[in-house]
N, C-alpha and C positions, 0 to 999 in steps of 0.2 A: 586796598581801598583807603583813602584818606579824606578829610572833610572837603578839600577842594575838588577831588575827583567825584565825590558823591554829589556835590552841588552841580557839577558839570553834567553828570548823568541825569539828574532831575531836569536840568535845562534842555538836554537832548529830548527828554520826554515831552516837554512843552512844545519844542520845535516840531516833533513828529506828530503831536496832536494837531497842530496847525496844518501840517501837510496832509494828513489823512482826511481831515474835514474838507480841505480844499479839493482833494481828489474825489471825495464822496459826493460833493454838492456842485462843484463848478461845471462838470459836464451836464448835469441835469438842469441847472439854471441856464447854462448856455443853450441847451436844447429847447428850453421854453422861450428864450429871448432872441435867439439867432435868426437872422433873415432867411438863412438856408440851413437845412438839417446837417449838411456836412461840415458846417462851421461850429457845431456844438462843442467841440473840444478846444476851441480857440482860447477860452479862459484858462484851461489847463496848460495849453501850450505857452501862453503868454507868461505864466509863472516861471517856467523853466527857461524860456527865451530871455526873460529879464535877469535870471540868475547867470546865464551864459554871458550876457553883455556886461554884467557887474563883476565877474570873477577877477579880472585884472585890476579894477578899481578897488575891490576889497583887499587884494594883495598889497596894493600901494598904501591903503589906509592902515592895514595892520603893521606894515613896516614903519610908518610914520608915527602912529599913535599907540601901537601895541594891541594885544589880543582884547583886553577888557573894553577899551574905548570903542574899538571896531565892533565888537559884539553888541555893546549897548546901542550904538547907532543903528545897527541892523534891526534890533528889537523895536526901536522907536519907529522905524520905517514900517515894520510889520504891523504895529499898532494903528498907525494912521491909515495904511492901505486897507486894513480890515474894515475900518469905519467907512471908507469910501465905497468898498464893495457892498456894505450894507445899504448905503444910500442908492447905489446903482441898481441893486436888486429890488429895493422898494419902489423906485421910480421907473423900473423896467427899461433901463438904458444899457443895452448890450455893449456898446463900444466903451462906455465909461467903466463897465465891469472889466473888460479886457485890459484897459489902460491901468486900472488899479492893480490887477494881478501882475501886470508887467512890472510895475514899480515894486510890488511885493517880492519880486525876484531878487532884489538886493538883500532882503532879509534871508531869503533862501540860500544865497551864495555865502553870506556871512556865517549862518548857523551850520552850514555843511562842514565848516572847518573845526567844529567842536571835536570831531574824531581825531584831527591832527594835533589839536591842543592837548588831548588827553595824555600822550606819552611824555609831554613836558612837565606833567605834574607828578611823575613817578620816576623811579630809577630806570636806567637803560635796560635792565634785564626783565622789566615788567611791561615793556611797551605793547606787546601783543595782547596781554591781558587788559591793559588800560584801554586800548582801542575797543576791545570786546565789551568791557563794562559800560563804556559810554554808549556804544551801539545798543547795548541791552536796555538802555533808558527808553528806547523806542517802544518797549512793552507798554509803557504808560500811554503812549499815543495809540497803540493797538487796541487797548481797552477803552480809553476815554474818547478817542476820536470818532469812531463809528457811532458810539452811543450818544455823544454830543450832537452829531449830525442828525440822528434819528429823533432825539428829544426836542431839538430846537428847530426842526425843519419847517414847522408851521409858523414859527416866529412867536409862539406863546411862551413867554418867559415867566409866567406866574409862579411856576414851581420853584424858580430861583429867587423869588421875592420881587420880581418886576411885574406890576399889574398892567401890562400892555399886550396888545394883540397885533402882531405884524404878519406879513405874508412873504412868500417866495424866499424862504431860507434866510430872511433878514436876521432872525435870532441867532442862527449859526454864525454869521459873520460878526455880530456883536459879541458873541461869546469868545471868538478868536481874539478880539481886542483885549479881553480880560486875561486870556492865556498869555498874550504878549507881555502884559504887565507883570505877571508872575515870573515869566522868563527873565525880564529885566531885573527883578529883585534878586533872583538867584545868581545871575551873572555878576551883579554888583558886589556880591559877597565873596567872590572867588579871587584869590591872589595868584595871578599868573606870573611866571618868571619872565624877565625881559627877553625879547627876541634878539638873536645875534644879528648884527648888521642893521639894526633898526634905523629907519630913515632913508636908506638907499639900498639898492640892489647890489649884492656881492656874490662872488663865485661865478659858476658857469651859467650861461643863459639856458632857457628852455630848449632851444635848438641844439645846443651842445649836449645837454642831458639826454636828449632824444637819440643820440648816437649809441646809447646803451640798450641792448635788447631787453634787459630786465625792466627798464623804464617804460619802454613801448608796450611790452606785454602786460605790465601792471595796469597801465591806463586802458589798454584794449579790454581786459577782463572787467575792470571796474565800470567803464563806460558802456560796453555792450551788454553786460549783465544788468545794469540799471536800465538801459534802453529797452531791452526785451521785457523786463518787469513792468516798466511804465506803459509799453505798447499794449500789453494785455490788461493791466489793472485799470488804465484810464478808460478803456472801452467796456469794462465789465458792468458798471452800473447801467449803462445804456443798453448793453446786450441783454442783461437780465430783465430790464423793463420791456424790451421788445419780445422776450420769451414769456412774458406774462407773470413774472415773479415780482412780488411786492417789495417796497423799499426796506422794510424791516428785515427781509431775507438778504437784500443787498448789503445792509449794514452788518449782518451776521457773517457773510462771506468776507467782507473787507476786514472785519475784526480778526478772523482766523488767518487771513492772509498776512496781516501786519504782525500778528503773533508769530507766524512762521518766519517773518523777516527778522525778528529781534530776539525771540526766546533762545535760538541757537547761540546767540552771542555770549551766553553764560559759559559755553564750552568751546566755542570756535577758537579762541586764543590758545587754550590748552591743546586742542586738536592740532593746530598749526605747529606748536612746539613739539608735539609728540611725533607726528608723521610727516611734517613738512608742509610748506605752503602750496606746492604744485599739486599734490594729491587732493588737497581741499578744493582747489580751483577745478580740478577734474570732476569732483563730486558735484560742484555747482552746475557744471555743464550737463551732467547726467540727469540731475533733478529737473532742469529746464526741459529736457526731452520728455521726461515722464509727465510733466505738466501738460505738454502739448498733446500727448497721446490720450490722457484722461479727458481733456477738453474736447477732443475730436470724437470722443465716444458717446456724447450725448449732451443735451441742454437742460437736464434736470438740476435741481438744487445741489444734489450731491456731486455732480460733475463739476459745477462751478466751485464748490467748497473745496474738494480735494485738489483740483487743478491749481487754485489760487494759493492754497496752503503749501503745496509742493513748490510753486513758483517763489513764494516768500523765502523758504529755506534755501533754495538754489541761489536766490539773490544774495542772501547773507554770506554764503560761502564765497561767491564771486567778489562781492564788494569788500568784505573784511579781508579776504585773501589778497585782493588787488591793492588795497590800502597798505597792508603789511608789506607786500612785495615792493611797493614804491619807496618805503622808508629805507630800503637797502641801496637806493639809487642816487641819493643826494647827501651832501654834507650839511651840518647845522646851518651854516650861513646861506645855503641855497634852498632852504625849506619853503620860503614863501613863493618863489617862482616855480618850484616843482609842484607844490600843492595847487597853485593857481592853474598850472598847465593841466593837471589831472581834472580839476573841477570844470575848467572851460570845456574840455572834451566831454566830460560827463553831461553837463548841462546842454551842450550843443546836440548831443545824442538824444537827450530827453526831449528837447524841443522838436527834433525831427520825428521821434517816435510818437509824440503827442499829436502832431499834425497828421502823421500817417495813420494813427489809430482811428481818428474820426473819419478820414477819407476811406480807408479800407473797410471799416465796419459798415459804412453807409453805401458803399459801392460794390464790395465783394462779399461782405458777410463775415460772421464769426469764424467760419471754417477756414477761409483763406487768410484771415488775420493770424490764426494760429500757425498755419503752414509757413507764412512769411517770417515768423519769429525764429524758425530753424536756421535761416541764413546767417544772422550774426552769431549764433551759437557755433555754427561751423567754423566761422572765422576765429572764435576763441579757441576752439580745439586745435586748429592749425598753429596758432601762436604758441599754445602750450607744448605741442610736439616740438616745435623749433627751439623753445627755451630749454626744454628738457634735454635735448641733444647738445645745446650749447653748454649747459652746466656739467654734463658728463665729460 
C-alpha cells in the first residue's frame, strides 16, 4: 500500500457508492415512472449499455490523455448525469431518466478501469494484491451506498444541512453528484505513471489476443460472473417489494450483498497467489450455485440475505480471478485494447442481463429467474475445464 494506491482505493469506494445507489433506486424509480411494468429496469440497463458503448472511446481517451485526465473526464460526466437524473425524477420524465443513465455509462466505463490502473502503481510482484486492495474499496460503497439510498429516498436532505423537501429519490441523485465531486478530488491527487504507447494503439489487436485460450476464459469468467450477479441483484429490490418486504430490508440485503462482493478482496489476492487463479474461479462458480439453491428455497428475508451475500462472494472470486488471469494475456503496450475488450464484453453482458432481469421477473417470476442464471455458470465451468486441460 502506498499513497497513490490508497487514494485509488478510496476513489473506487466513491465509484461503488454511485453504482450501489443506482442499482438500489433506478429499478424502483423506473417501476414508478415506466409506461409498462416490464420496462422498470430500463434505467439500470441504460447505465451498463452506456458503459458498453463507451468502452472503446474510453480506451482511446486513455491512450491520448493518460489515466488521470480520462478518469477526471468520467467523473465530470458522472456529476452532470446525476443532476439530470435528479431533475428527471422530480419532473417524472421516464425517458429523460433513461437518457441520463445512458450518458452516465461513460463514467461507469471509465471508473471500471481503476482495477487495471492499480497494478501500475506498485511493483510487478504485487499486482494481484493491488487489484484486490482497489476492489476492496468497494466496501465503502457497500456500507455507504444502501444507507444513502435509504436516508435520501424521500428527498429530505435536512439531516445533511439542506432545508428542502423533494420527492421520488431526488435526494439520492443529488447526493451522487456530491460523491462524484469527492471522487474527482481523490483522482486529481494521484500520480499515475505514463501509459506505454500513449496516443496510438500498439501491439496485437483484440482479435489477435483472442486467439489465446487464457484471454477468452478470463473474459468469459469476468463477464458471465458479472452478468449473473447483475441479473439477480437488479431484480432483487423489485422482487422483495413484490414479496411484501419494506425498502429498509432491501437496503439491508443490498448492503450485505455488496459487503460480500468486496470484503473478500482483502484476501483474494493472497488466495490466488497461494492456490492459483483457476481454483479461485471454481470457487466462484460453486458459490453462485449455492446462491441459487438458497434463493429457490423461499422468499423470506433470510433467503434473500443469504443468497445475495453468497452471490457477492462468488462474484468477487470470478471477477478478481478473471481480471488477474487477463493480465497474463497481454504485453504492457497492449493493455488498453485488452482491457477495453474485457470491459466491452462485461458491459454488453450486463446490459443483456439487466434487460433480461426485468422481463424474466415480470413474466416468469423470481424462481425461473434463478434457474436461468445456472446457464452462464455452466458455460464458465466448461471454459475452466478446457483451460485446466490446456495448462496441464
